[in-house]
C-alpha positions as CSV (number, residue, x, y, z in Angstrom):
1,M,-27.9,-14.1,-32.5
2,R,-24.4,-16.4,-31.5
3,F,-21.6,-15.3,-30.3
4,P,-18.3,-16.1,-30.5
5,R,-16.8,-18.4,-27.0
6,A,-15.6,-15.7,-24.4
7,S,-15.8,-14.0,-21.0
8,G,-15.2,-10.9,-19.5
9,V,-16.3,-9.1,-16.6
10,L,-19.5,-6.9,-14.4
11,L,-18.9,-3.1,-12.8
12,H,-20.7,0.1,-13.3
13,P,-18.4,3.2,-14.1
14,T,-19.8,4.0,-10.6
15,S,-17.5,1.3,-8.5
16,L,-14.4,2.6,-10.7
17,P,-11.9,4.3,-7.9
18,G,-11.3,8.4,-8.4
19,P,-11.2,11.1,-6.9
20,H,-14.4,12.9,-7.2
21,G,-17.1,11.0,-4.9
22,S,-17.5,7.5,-7.6
23,G,-15.9,6.6,-10.4
24,D,-16.9,8.2,-13.4
25,L,-15.6,7.9,-17.2
26,G,-11.5,9.6,-16.3
27,A,-8.5,7.7,-16.5
28,D,-9.4,4.5,-13.5
29,A,-11.6,3.9,-16.5
30,Y,-9.6,3.3,-19.6
31,H,-7.3,1.4,-16.9
32,F,-10.6,-0.9,-16.2
33,V,-10.0,-1.5,-19.9
34,D,-6.4,-1.8,-20.4
35,W,-6.4,-4.1,-16.8
36,L,-9.5,-6.7,-18.7
37,V,-7.4,-7.2,-21.6
38,S,-4.6,-7.9,-19.1
39,G,-6.8,-11.3,-18.2
40,G,-8.1,-11.5,-21.6
41,Q,-11.3,-10.6,-21.1
42,T,-13.1,-9.2,-24.2
43,L,-16.0,-8.6,-22.3
44,W,-17.1,-5.0,-19.8
45,Q,-20.7,-5.7,-18.8
46,V,-22.0,-2.5,-17.2
47,L,-25.2,-1.4,-15.4
48,P,-28.1,1.1,-17.7
49,L,-25.9,4.8,-18.6
50,A,-28.8,6.8,-18.3
51,G,-29.1,9.1,-14.8
52,I,-30.5,8.1,-11.3
53,G,-33.5,8.4,-9.6
54,H,-35.6,7.0,-6.6
55,G,-32.1,5.3,-4.5
56,N,-30.0,6.4,-6.5
57,S,-30.7,3.7,-8.7
58,P,-29.8,3.7,-12.3
59,Y,-33.7,1.4,-13.6
60,M,-35.3,4.5,-12.7
61,S,-33.5,7.4,-15.0
62,S,-35.8,9.9,-15.1
63,S,-34.6,9.1,-19.0
64,A,-34.2,6.1,-21.5
65,F,-32.0,7.8,-23.5
66,A,-30.1,10.1,-21.7
67,G,-26.6,10.2,-20.0
68,N,-25.7,9.4,-16.2
69,V,-24.2,13.1,-16.4
70,L,-22.7,12.6,-12.8
71,L,-20.7,10.1,-15.1
72,I,-18.5,13.3,-16.5
73,D,-14.8,13.2,-16.2
74,L,-14.4,16.7,-14.1
75,A,-10.1,16.3,-15.6
76,E,-11.1,16.1,-18.9
77,L,-13.3,19.7,-18.3
78,H,-11.0,21.3,-17.2
79,R,-8.4,20.0,-19.5
80,Q,-10.9,21.5,-22.0
81,G,-10.0,25.0,-20.0
82,W,-13.9,25.3,-18.8
83,L,-12.8,23.9,-15.1
84,D,-9.9,25.0,-12.6
85,A,-7.2,23.2,-11.2
86,S,-8.5,24.3,-7.6
87,D,-11.6,22.1,-9.3
88,L,-10.7,18.9,-9.5
89,V,-9.7,19.2,-5.4
90,P,-11.7,16.9,-3.6
91,T,-14.7,18.1,-1.0
92,H,-15.4,16.8,3.2
93,G,-17.6,13.7,2.5
94,L,-16.2,12.1,-0.8
95,I,-14.9,9.3,-0.2
96,A,-13.1,6.6,-1.8
97,A,-14.6,2.9,0.1
98,R,-18.7,3.9,-1.8
99,V,-20.3,6.1,-3.5
100,A,-21.6,9.2,-0.9
101,F,-24.0,10.1,-2.6
102,A,-24.9,12.6,-0.6
103,A,-22.2,14.9,-0.6
104,M,-20.5,13.4,-4.7
105,V,-24.4,14.9,-6.6
106,P,-23.9,18.1,-5.1
107,Y,-20.2,18.3,-5.4
108,R,-20.9,16.9,-9.2
109,M,-23.4,19.1,-10.4
110,Q,-21.7,22.4,-8.7
111,R,-18.8,21.5,-11.2
112,L,-20.8,20.6,-14.2
113,A,-22.7,23.7,-13.7
114,K,-19.0,26.0,-13.7
115,A,-17.9,23.9,-16.8
116,A,-21.3,25.4,-19.2
117,Q,-21.0,28.9,-17.9
118,R,-17.3,28.6,-19.1
119,F,-18.6,26.9,-22.4
120,A,-20.8,29.0,-23.0
121,Q,-18.3,31.8,-22.5
122,D,-14.9,30.8,-23.7
123,A,-15.4,27.8,-26.6
124,S,-14.0,27.5,-29.6
125,D,-15.9,27.8,-32.6
126,E,-14.8,24.0,-33.9
127,Q,-16.5,23.1,-30.0
128,R,-19.6,25.1,-30.6
129,Q,-19.9,23.2,-33.8
130,A,-19.4,20.1,-31.6
131,Y,-21.8,20.6,-29.2
132,A,-24.8,21.8,-32.7
133,D,-24.0,19.1,-34.2
134,F,-24.5,16.8,-31.0
135,C,-28.0,18.8,-30.3
136,A,-29.0,18.4,-33.4
137,A,-28.1,14.8,-34.1
138,H,-30.3,14.3,-30.9
139,R,-33.3,16.9,-30.9
140,S,-35.3,13.7,-30.9
141,W,-35.6,13.0,-27.5
142,L,-32.9,15.6,-26.3
143,D,-35.7,18.4,-26.2
144,D,-37.8,17.3,-23.8
145,Y,-34.9,15.8,-22.1
146,A,-33.2,20.0,-21.2
147,L,-36.6,21.2,-20.6
148,F,-37.7,18.4,-18.6
149,M,-34.8,18.5,-16.2
150,A,-35.1,23.1,-16.0
151,L,-38.3,22.8,-15.1
152,C,-36.9,19.9,-12.2
153,D,-34.3,22.3,-11.8
154,A,-37.6,24.7,-10.8
155,N,-40.1,22.8,-9.1
156,H,-37.3,21.5,-6.8
157,G,-37.9,17.3,-7.7
158,R,-41.8,17.6,-7.7
159,D,-42.9,14.7,-9.5
160,W,-44.6,16.8,-13.0
161,C,-47.8,15.8,-12.2
162,D,-47.7,18.6,-9.2
163,W,-46.5,20.6,-12.0
164,T,-48.4,24.0,-12.6
165,P,-50.9,22.4,-14.9
166,C,-50.7,23.3,-18.6
167,L,-46.9,22.5,-17.9
168,A,-47.5,19.2,-16.4
169,A,-50.8,19.4,-19.9
170,R,-47.4,20.8,-22.0
171,D,-49.4,23.1,-23.8
172,P,-48.0,24.5,-26.5
173,Q,-47.6,27.9,-25.5
174,A,-46.7,27.5,-22.3
175,L,-43.5,25.4,-23.1
176,A,-42.5,28.1,-25.3
177,A,-42.4,30.3,-22.8
178,A,-40.7,27.5,-20.0
179,H,-38.0,27.9,-22.8
180,A,-37.6,31.6,-22.6
181,E,-37.6,31.3,-18.9
182,H,-35.2,28.8,-18.1
183,A,-33.2,28.9,-21.6
184,S,-30.1,29.1,-18.8
185,R,-30.5,25.5,-17.7
186,V,-31.9,24.2,-20.9
187,A,-28.3,25.0,-22.3
188,F,-26.4,23.1,-18.7
189,W,-28.2,20.0,-19.3
190,R,-28.2,19.9,-22.9
191,F,-23.8,20.4,-22.2
192,C,-24.1,18.0,-20.2
193,Q,-25.8,15.1,-22.5
194,W,-22.7,16.3,-24.8
195,S,-20.4,16.1,-22.5
196,F,-21.3,12.2,-21.1
197,F,-21.1,11.1,-25.1
198,R,-18.2,13.2,-25.9
199,Q,-16.7,11.6,-23.2
200,W,-18.5,8.3,-22.9
201,L,-18.0,7.4,-26.9
202,A,-13.9,8.6,-26.7
203,L,-14.3,5.6,-24.2
204,K,-15.8,3.1,-25.8
205,A,-13.4,3.5,-28.6
206,H,-10.8,2.9,-26.7
207,A,-12.7,-0.4,-25.2
208,N,-13.4,-1.9,-28.8
209,A,-9.8,-0.9,-30.2
210,R,-8.2,-3.2,-28.4
211,G,-10.9,-5.7,-28.3
212,V,-13.3,-5.4,-25.9
213,R,-16.9,-4.8,-26.1
214,I,-19.0,-3.0,-23.8
215,V,-22.3,-5.0,-23.0
216,G,-24.9,-2.7,-22.7
217,D,-28.2,-2.8,-19.8
218,T,-31.5,-1.9,-20.8
219,P,-34.7,-1.7,-18.4
220,I,-37.6,-2.6,-20.2
221,F,-39.2,0.2,-17.8
222,I,-38.6,2.9,-17.3
223,A,-39.8,5.6,-14.5
224,H,-42.7,7.3,-14.6
225,H,-40.9,11.0,-13.0
226,S,-38.6,10.7,-16.9
227,A,-38.9,13.2,-19.4
228,E,-40.4,10.1,-22.2
229,V,-43.7,10.2,-19.8
230,W,-44.5,13.2,-20.0
231,A,-43.4,13.9,-23.2
232,H,-45.0,11.0,-25.0
233,P,-48.1,10.1,-21.8
234,E,-50.4,8.7,-24.2
235,L,-47.2,5.5,-24.3
236,F,-48.2,4.4,-20.7
237,E,-51.2,3.8,-18.8
238,L,-51.8,6.8,-16.6
239,D,-55.3,8.1,-15.8
240,T,-56.1,12.0,-17.2
241,K,-54.2,14.1,-14.4
242,G,-50.7,12.1,-15.8
243,R,-50.7,9.4,-12.6
244,P,-49.9,5.7,-13.4
245,T,-53.5,3.5,-12.9
246,V,-51.2,0.1,-12.4
247,V,-47.4,-0.6,-12.2
248,A,-44.9,-2.7,-12.9
249,G,-43.1,-5.8,-10.2
250,V,-42.6,-9.7,-10.3
251,P,-45.8,-11.7,-7.8
252,P,-43.4,-13.0,-4.0
253,D,-40.1,-15.3,-5.9
254,F,-36.5,-16.1,-4.9
255,F,-36.0,-12.2,-3.6
256,S,-38.8,-11.3,-1.7
257,T,-41.5,-13.2,-0.1
258,T,-44.0,-10.0,-1.3
259,G,-42.5,-9.7,-4.7
260,Q,-41.1,-7.0,-6.3
261,R,-43.8,-3.8,-6.6
262,W,-40.8,-1.3,-8.8
263,G,-43.9,1.2,-8.9
264,N,-43.3,2.0,-13.1
265,P,-46.0,3.3,-15.1
266,L,-46.8,-0.1,-18.0
267,Y,-47.0,0.4,-21.4
268,R,-50.2,1.0,-23.9
269,W,-49.4,-1.4,-25.5
270,S,-52.0,-0.8,-28.0
271,E,-50.8,2.9,-28.7
272,H,-47.6,1.4,-29.4
273,S,-48.9,-1.6,-31.7
274,K,-50.8,1.4,-34.2
275,D,-46.7,3.7,-35.6
276,G,-45.2,-0.2,-35.5
277,Y,-43.5,0.8,-32.5
278,A,-41.6,3.3,-33.3
279,W,-40.8,4.4,-29.8
280,W,-39.0,1.3,-28.8
281,V,-36.8,1.4,-32.7
282,E,-35.8,4.5,-31.8
283,R,-34.8,3.3,-28.1
284,I,-32.9,0.0,-29.5
285,R,-31.2,1.7,-31.9
286,R,-29.7,4.9,-29.8
287,S,-28.8,2.4,-27.3
288,F,-26.3,0.6,-29.6
289,E,-24.8,3.9,-31.0
290,L,-23.2,3.2,-27.0
291,V,-22.9,0.0,-26.0
292,D,-21.8,-3.2,-28.9
293,I,-24.1,-5.9,-26.8
294,V,-27.8,-5.1,-25.3
295,R,-29.2,-6.8,-22.8
296,I,-32.5,-6.1,-21.9
297,D,-34.1,-6.6,-18.8
298,H,-36.7,-8.2,-17.5
299,F,-37.7,-10.2,-20.9
300,R,-40.2,-12.2,-19.3
301,G,-42.1,-8.4,-19.8
302,F,-42.7,-8.9,-23.2
303,C,-44.4,-11.9,-23.0
304,A,-46.7,-10.9,-19.7
305,H,-46.1,-8.6,-17.0
306,W,-47.2,-8.4,-13.4
307,E,-49.3,-5.6,-13.6
308,I,-50.5,-4.8,-10.0
309,P,-53.2,-2.2,-9.1
310,A,-51.2,1.5,-8.5
311,A,-52.7,2.1,-5.6
312,E,-51.3,-1.6,-3.6
313,P,-48.6,-0.6,-1.4
314,T,-47.2,-4.4,-2.7
315,A,-46.9,-7.0,-5.6
316,E,-48.9,-9.4,-4.1
317,H,-52.3,-8.6,-5.1
318,G,-51.3,-8.5,-9.7
319,R,-51.6,-10.5,-12.4
320,W,-49.8,-11.2,-15.2
321,V,-51.1,-9.1,-18.4
322,P,-50.3,-9.8,-22.3
323,G,-47.4,-8.2,-23.5
324,P,-46.0,-7.5,-27.1
325,G,-44.7,-10.5,-27.7
326,A,-43.1,-11.2,-31.9
327,A,-44.9,-8.1,-33.1
328,L,-42.4,-5.6,-31.2
329,F,-38.8,-7.7,-32.2
330,D,-40.6,-8.2,-35.6
331,A,-40.2,-4.6,-35.4
332,V,-37.2,-4.1,-34.8
333,A,-35.2,-6.6,-36.7
334,K,-37.2,-4.7,-39.9
335,A,-35.8,-1.7,-39.1
336,L,-33.0,-2.2,-37.7
337,G,-31.7,-6.1,-38.6
338,P,-30.6,-9.1,-36.9
339,L,-28.4,-7.7,-33.2
340,P,-26.4,-8.8,-31.0
341,I,-28.5,-8.9,-27.4
342,I,-29.1,-11.1,-24.4
343,A,-32.4,-10.9,-22.9
344,E,-32.2,-11.5,-19.6
345,D,-34.6,-14.2,-19.0
346,L,-34.9,-14.5,-15.5
347,G,-37.9,-15.7,-12.4
348,V,-40.7,-17.5,-14.3
349,I,-40.2,-18.3,-17.2
350,T,-43.2,-19.5,-19.0
351,P,-42.4,-22.0,-22.9
352,D,-44.0,-18.9,-24.6
353,V,-41.2,-16.6,-23.5
354,D,-38.6,-19.3,-24.3
355,A,-40.0,-19.6,-27.6
356,L,-39.6,-15.4,-28.4
357,R,-36.5,-15.4,-27.0
358,R,-35.6,-18.2,-29.4
359,K,-36.8,-17.5,-31.7
360,F,-35.3,-13.9,-32.1
361,A,-32.0,-15.9,-31.0
362,F,-31.4,-14.2,-27.9
363,P,-28.8,-15.5,-25.8
364,G,-30.9,-16.3,-22.7
365,M,-28.9,-16.2,-19.0
366,R,-27.7,-19.0,-16.6
367,I,-27.0,-17.5,-12.8
368,L,-24.6,-20.6,-11.1
369,Q,-25.7,-18.8,-7.7
370,F,-29.2,-20.4,-8.8
371,A,-28.5,-23.3,-9.7
372,F,-27.8,-25.7,-5.9
373,Q,-31.7,-24.8,-4.4
374,G,-32.6,-28.3,-5.8
375,D,-31.4,-31.2,-7.7
376,A,-30.0,-32.1,-11.1
377,S,-33.0,-31.5,-13.0
378,D,-32.5,-27.5,-12.4
379,R,-31.8,-25.6,-15.2
380,F,-28.9,-24.0,-14.3
381,L,-27.0,-26.3,-13.6
382,P,-24.0,-26.5,-16.2
383,H,-25.1,-29.5,-17.9
384,H,-28.4,-27.5,-18.9
385,H,-26.2,-24.9,-20.6
386,E,-26.4,-23.8,-24.2
387,P,-24.4,-23.2,-26.4
388,D,-26.9,-20.1,-26.6
389,T,-26.1,-18.3,-22.8
390,V,-24.2,-16.0,-21.0
391,V,-23.8,-17.3,-17.8
392,Y,-22.8,-15.8,-14.7
393,T,-21.7,-16.3,-11.2
394,G,-24.0,-13.9,-9.8
395,T,-25.6,-10.6,-11.0
396,H,-26.0,-7.0,-9.7
397,D,-29.0,-7.8,-8.8
398,N,-27.8,-11.6,-6.1
399,D,-25.2,-11.5,-2.9
400,T,-21.5,-11.9,-4.2
401,V,-20.8,-15.7,-4.2
402,A,-18.9,-14.9,-1.0
403,G,-22.0,-13.7,1.0
404,W,-24.5,-16.0,-1.2
405,W,-21.8,-19.2,0.2
406,A,-21.7,-17.9,3.9
407,T,-25.5,-18.1,4.3
408,A,-26.3,-20.8,1.8
409,S,-28.3,-23.7,3.5
410,E,-27.5,-26.8,4.1
411,H,-28.4,-28.7,1.3
412,E,-27.1,-26.5,-1.5
413,K,-24.2,-26.2,0.5
414,H,-23.8,-30.3,0.3
415,F,-24.6,-30.2,-3.2
416,A,-21.5,-26.7,-4.7
417,R,-19.1,-28.8,-2.7
418,G,-20.6,-32.9,-4.4
419,Y,-21.0,-30.9,-7.8
420,L,-18.4,-29.2,-8.4
421,A,-15.5,-31.2,-6.4
422,T,-14.9,-28.8,-4.0
423,D,-14.3,-28.4,0.5
424,G,-15.7,-23.8,-0.3
425,H,-12.9,-22.9,0.2
426,D,-12.9,-21.3,-2.1
427,M,-16.4,-20.5,-3.7
428,P,-16.0,-17.4,-5.8
429,W,-13.2,-18.7,-8.2
430,T,-14.5,-22.4,-8.1
431,L,-17.5,-20.9,-10.2
432,I,-15.4,-18.6,-12.2
433,R,-14.0,-21.2,-13.0
434,T,-17.5,-23.6,-13.7
435,A,-18.4,-20.4,-15.6
436,C,-16.0,-19.9,-18.0
437,A,-16.1,-24.3,-18.3
438,S,-19.5,-24.0,-19.4
439,V,-20.4,-24.5,-22.9
440,A,-22.1,-21.3,-23.0
441,D,-20.8,-18.7,-25.5
442,S,-19.9,-15.7,-22.5
443,A,-19.6,-15.8,-18.8
444,V,-19.9,-12.7,-17.4
445,H,-17.8,-12.4,-13.1
446,P,-18.9,-9.9,-11.4
447,M,-16.1,-7.9,-10.0
448,Q,-16.4,-8.9,-6.7
449,D,-16.4,-12.4,-7.4
450,V,-12.9,-11.7,-9.2
451,L,-12.3,-10.0,-6.1
452,C,-13.1,-12.5,-3.2
453,L,-15.6,-9.6,-1.6
454,P,-17.7,-10.8,1.0
455,G,-22.0,-9.6,1.1
456,A,-21.4,-6.8,2.3
457,C,-19.9,-5.3,-1.4
458,R,-22.7,-6.6,-3.0
459,M,-24.0,-3.9,-6.0
460,N,-28.3,-3.7,-5.3
461,H,-31.1,-5.9,-2.7
462,P,-34.2,-6.4,-4.5
463,G,-37.1,-5.0,-2.8
464,Q,-34.5,-3.5,-0.6
465,A,-35.0,1.0,-1.8
466,E,-32.6,2.3,0.2
467,G,-28.4,2.3,0.3
468,W,-27.6,0.4,-2.5
469,W,-25.8,0.7,-5.6
470,A,-22.7,2.2,-3.8
471,W,-20.6,0.1,-4.1
472,R,-16.7,1.4,-5.4
473,F,-13.3,-1.3,-6.0
474,Q,-10.3,0.2,-5.3
475,W,-7.1,-0.2,-7.3
476,N,-4.8,-1.8,-3.9
477,E,-7.1,-4.5,-3.9
478,V,-6.4,-6.0,-7.6
479,H,-3.1,-8.1,-7.0
480,P,-1.2,-9.7,-10.8
481,W,-2.9,-12.6,-9.5
482,H,-6.3,-11.7,-10.4
483,A,-5.3,-11.0,-14.4
484,H,-3.7,-14.1,-14.3
485,R,-5.4,-16.3,-13.0
486,L,-9.0,-14.8,-15.7
487,A,-6.2,-15.2,-18.5
488,E,-5.4,-19.2,-17.6
489,F,-9.0,-20.3,-17.4
490,G,-9.4,-18.0,-21.4
491,R,-6.8,-20.7,-22.0
492,L,-7.7,-23.3,-21.0
493,Y,-11.6,-22.8,-21.5
494,G,-11.4,-21.6,-25.1
495,R,-11.9,-17.9,-24.1
496,W,-8.4,-16.2,-24.6
497,P,-9.2,-13.8,-28.0
498,Q,-8.2,-14.8,-31.6
499,D,-5.9,-12.9,-31.5
500,A,-4.4,-12.7,-28.5
501,P,-0.8,-14.2,-28.6
502,A,-0.7,-17.8,-26.7
């Protein structure tokens, strides 16, 4: 599906400013939307909106369907009457420059627990009905998720395989007893999801009303310690005790000489095909309830995925195993029609991956930081771009442009200076201009590159499990010229919103 010519900014909500230890869905998110509009930007790309998992990664969530409760705006809960003003006072350990997860998580979770209790006691009939309607509309995933999270709490975060065997195996009598025993905690997790969805959809409506579309991110794989793997073990390559026999990753590549061992369980595609890929259809359907465009991470895995024996400590010793290919996307198209999906076609891309993307007219991705490692034949160079692509200066997995330029090889620097006709003094904005000038329908710039920030501000470093996902910006770093220059590039290169004044 061709997208209208546009540009936007990549920024996860956790990176927003705010007083409560992390960016959230509150006032600063609305201000960010308005700032995008002031710069003529009509795309806001985010990372997965699901909860965080191992290493605080949003790509290792406890659910493929639930939202990240740590993004809930506490000030809105105060306005509802479920928190006191004193609950909004920041405590020691919350900092503005980064997400200090060790302090932020307990701070927010304690206040969410209080708000849930106040809601249970004081909610109006109208609020209770809205909550009940939400629970009914999302029952297909919410019931399993809420019980799973309550059991995680009761088991102090232990892997679900290590729970009482009857609960790990989902014995119906054991599940019924657990529902009764943990009823208040189950209700807490349902309340949190209702609050997240309520707040996110209001923010999305604000963005859409101002001409900004949300680009979401759907990881191909999900975490083993998740509600869906626990609830549907037959859909994953697990042994009789529920443990993965093989796990996901990628072979040695640009980011890591030993590859990346992600550790996610792999799908048992033969089981998915039996019911017409119903789980995946539902997952894509739910994704489009939250966002306007979906970026599917690791698209090449649908053609073939790197299968690593679970006992292997790295990704070096694996093999390519065929995926479902067109059959899955035929099922999605039959159920949902043509959809605005971006295929993350990075890494080892073989002709079958490109053919699958083109068959369904999914735009691919082009990363300018990758363009200067070789010669004029490199597919990431702008003269090889095609309209049905999305061009990025870098992604959440890349260094910032300033960080990349500081450590680039002499070959890359020489090639880039000649190709871009620059001395390299302002490389972040040089690449932003280059992306805007590309024939690619969409151009997206990480906020770190808009602000010309160094490598210490990158969001993630593939292959390093700890210490990432914590970057935040502050409004005093943003100056009027940032929006003015984005707007200028939008006008120069035909990415200015069609209904905006000239």
